C-alpha positions, 0 to 999 in steps of 0.5 A: 344455445344461440351462437356466432363466432364471438357471441353466445346467447343462452336459450333455456327454460331455466335462464328464461325463468330467471330473466323473467324475474329480472325484468319484472318491475315488482321483484324487490332487491333481494329476489333480483340479487338472487336472480342475477346469481342464478343467471350469472352461474348459467352464463359463466358455465357456458362462457367457460365450457371451452377452457384449455384444459390439461390431463391429470389423475387423482386417487378416489376411495376406490382407485386412480381416476383420470381427470382434466383440469383448467390449464391456466389460472383464471382471473375474474374482473367485475365492472362496478358497480352492478358486475359486483353482483356477478362476482360470488356466483362466478367465484363459485365455479372457479378453481381455488387458484382464481384471482380477482381484479376490479374495474370501476366504471361510471356512465356520464348521463349527459354524454353516456360516455364511460369514466374509470374511477377505480382500477385494481388489476393484477398486473401479470395477466399473460398466463391467465384466462380473463373474464370480465363481468358486466350485468348490462351491455347497453351502449357498450361504452363501459364494457369497451373502456374496461376491455381497453384497460384489461387488454393492455395487460395482454391476458392469454384469453379475454371473455366478457360475460353479461346478462342482458345486451342491446344490438348496439353494445354487442356491435361496439364490443365486436368492432373494438374487440373482435377477439373477445367472446361475448356470452349473455342471457339475452339480446334485447331490442334496442336502446332508447334515447337515454341509452337504456336497453328496451325492454331491459330491466331498467337501472341494474345498480339501483335494482341491486342495491337500492329500492327501485325507483320506476317511473309510472 
């Protein structure tokens, strides 16, 4: 695990195995979706390992056992469309009282600027630990725009979980939201002139939900 004050990067052979599947241009959409799910599970577990907890007890078949539970409700907000693939594996780790919101962000391919086309977020986040999900953090524009919208509702804590990030995107998120902790599986080299991460994995949305159309 590589860490800084606000960025955590997974460092394990298991994470690398799933990253290799995602990067391979010949990986078909079903296998791509499965790898996204597996890597999301690893990233979410790391991102939430220091959630505030409260003590309690439960009755086992043998005796009373001390337990710890999440102190606050968790709200998960995928950034559509690619972030939707991270939702089910994220929810599988959450307590039953977890909630879901949605933010639809589209990138203008000419300006590389994001626009919101869908917003459905619970409006009472002040007592919630909120986790935003975004597969690719490239320019950081969509992530920052999404975090801007969520931050208006003043959540108790706000985290961003992604799979692959570019240094430019990390810097932009850190500059706009220095208190948001970012957890990703990998930090790649750079962005190209179209705003795609290099080496990256191509367009995550296309590879998740449609036959890949890759050059060459």
